[in-house]
C-alpha positions, -999 to 999 in steps of 0.1 A, spaced: 648 -263 377 679 -267 398 684 -302 383 679 -288 348 705 -262 354 729 -288 367 724 -308 335 729 -279 312 763 -272 328 775 -307 318 788 -304 282 789 -342 276 753 -346 287 742 -318 264 761 -334 235 746 -369 243 711 -354 246 715 -335 213 726 -367 195 697 -387 210 673 -359 199 688 -360 164 683 -397 161 647 -395 173 639 -366 149 655 -384 120 635 -415 127 602 -397 123 613 -371 97 642 -385 78 635 -361 49 648 -333 70 683 -348 67 683 -365 33 665 -360 -1 672 -395 -14 651 -426 -9 662 -457 10 656 -479 -21 669 -456 -48 696 -473 -67 725 -459 -88 744 -489 -102 771 -467 -116 779 -455 -80 780 -489 -64 803 -491 -34 813 -454 -37 834 -440 -9 820 -414 15 817 -379 -1 797 -347 3 769 -361 -18 770 -395 1 783 -389 36 783 -427 44 791 -438 8 769 -462 -11 763 -499 -9 767 -526 -35 735 -516 -52 744 -479 -53 720 -470 -25 729 -440 -3 740 -456 30 734 -424 50 698 -424 38 694 -461 47 708 -456 82 682 -428 88 653 -448 74 664 -478 94 660 -457 126 622 -462 130 625 -500 129 651 -502 156 636 -474 177 601 -490 175 615 -524 185 634 -508 214 603 -490 227 583 -522 225 611 -542 242 613 -516 270 576 -515 274 574 -553 279 603 -552 303 590 -523 323 554 -536 326 565 -572 334 594 -562 356 574 -537 376 546 -562 381 570 -589 393 590 -565 414 560 -549 431 543 -582 439 575 -597 452 587 -567 473 553 -556 485 537 -589 495 568 -609 503 566 -644 518 561 -673 494 552 -650 465 586 -633 469 605 -666 471 589 -681 441 591 -651 418 627 -643 427 638 -679 420 622 -676 386 640 -642 381 673 -659 393 669 -686 366 664 -660 339 694 -640 352 715 -671 350 709 -673 312 728 -648 290 704 -622 277 713 -626 240 711 -664 243 677 -662 259 666 -637 232 679 -661 205 659 -689 219 627 -669 221 630 -654 186 637 -688 172 604 -700 187 584 -669 176 598 -665 141 618 -638 123 608 -601 121 610 -569 140 582 -576 165 595 -611 175 629 -596 180 615 -569 202 595 -594 223 626 -616 227 648 -587 238 621 -574 261 618 -607 279 655 -609 282 658 -576 302 628 -582 324 649 -597 353 669 -565 358 637 -544 361 621 -570 385 652 -570 408 655 -532 408 618 -526 415 617 -552 443 647 -536 460 632 -501 458 598 -513 470 614 -530 500 633 -498 508 604 -474 505 579 -497 523 599 -493 556 601 -454 554 584 -434 581 559 -417 558 546 -450 546 541 -461 583 524 -428 590 500 -433 561 491 -467 574 487 -453 609 463 -426 595 441 -454 581 452 -456 544 446 -489 528 475 -509 515 464 -503 479 463 -465 485 498 -467 501 511 -487 472 497 -464 445 502 -430 462 534 -435 482 554 -466 473 552 -467 435 559 -430 428 589 -430 451 603 -462 437 602 -450 401 635 -430 400 660 -460 398 637 -478 374 636 -448 351 674 -447 351 676 -484 344 651 -479 315 675 -453 299 705 -476 304 687 -507 291 675 -488 260 712 -490 249 713 -526 258 681 -533 238 695 -514 208 726 -535 208 706 -567 213 682 -558 185 710 -549 161 728 -581 170 698 -602 162 693 -583 130 729 -588 121 724 -626 125 694 -625 102 665 -626 126 653 -590 120 632 -575 92 635 -591 58 655 -574 30 654 -548 16 643 -532 49 671 -509 62 676 -521 98 708 -511 115 720 -546 122 712 -557 87 731 -527 72 762 -537 93 759 -573 82 756 -563 45 790 -547 46 809 -575 63 820 -590 30 836 -557 20 856 -549 51 889 -547 33 878 -529 2 849 -509 14 853 -505 52 826 -477 54 798 -501 47 799 -517 81 820 -492 101 799 -460 96 765 -476 104 782 -493 134 796 -460 146 762 -444 143 747 -471 166 777 -470 190 774 -433 195 737 -437 203 744 -464 229 772 -443 244 749 -413 246 722 -433 264 747 -447 288 760 -412 296 725 -398 301 717 -427 324 748 -422 344 741 -385 348 705 -391 359 718 -416 384 742 -391 399 713 -365 402 690 -390 420 716 -399 447 
């Protein structure tokens, strides 16, 4: 309760959390915020400027851009959740095995993680998605694999720290098995920094997924994916700047909100 009160007293955190909540709600119930359909065309309104009827304007086919941004939320959010799920499961597994067992397992696993860390995340994701093929799921898998090393490193460091704490030694002295110590003491007390990293990397995953979609590796047209929407407007930057700028601003605000939430959570866990 004390932590919740401290969060409520932070205006920027409240704004960031409210925007994140809005994006999540709009992803599941876009009809709450728009009455148009993502594929409804009005050729006579092609490339119309932002207005009260069309807050983000319309694209070259006369489709409402605000509606397409909202309907594009599920694709990107689902891909982000899948990417984070892969990263957390694989990263936790590698980090726990490496930090808990140590020895040769630690040396081998950390050298593999070091190699992955040496490769830029987006380049690694591009290589993977090229091998798997185009689409939302291959993009999510590629981005998830790209952010596994960060989770593995963070988990290993926390497991090494918690493993030497007095209550772990006391549990072992009381006769608890190593598996019980791992599940009841080490993992629960190592989760805090990993959760903070998950929120932070959610923003990283969104940027990476949007970037791959922008390059044409995401869902096939006419699907309304955020990166695809930004890419569709790049040929009209001079005459119709809103086609790329407003969807890009929508994504940027979401990433900034996630970063601020992550930073605030990190301050509370210190």
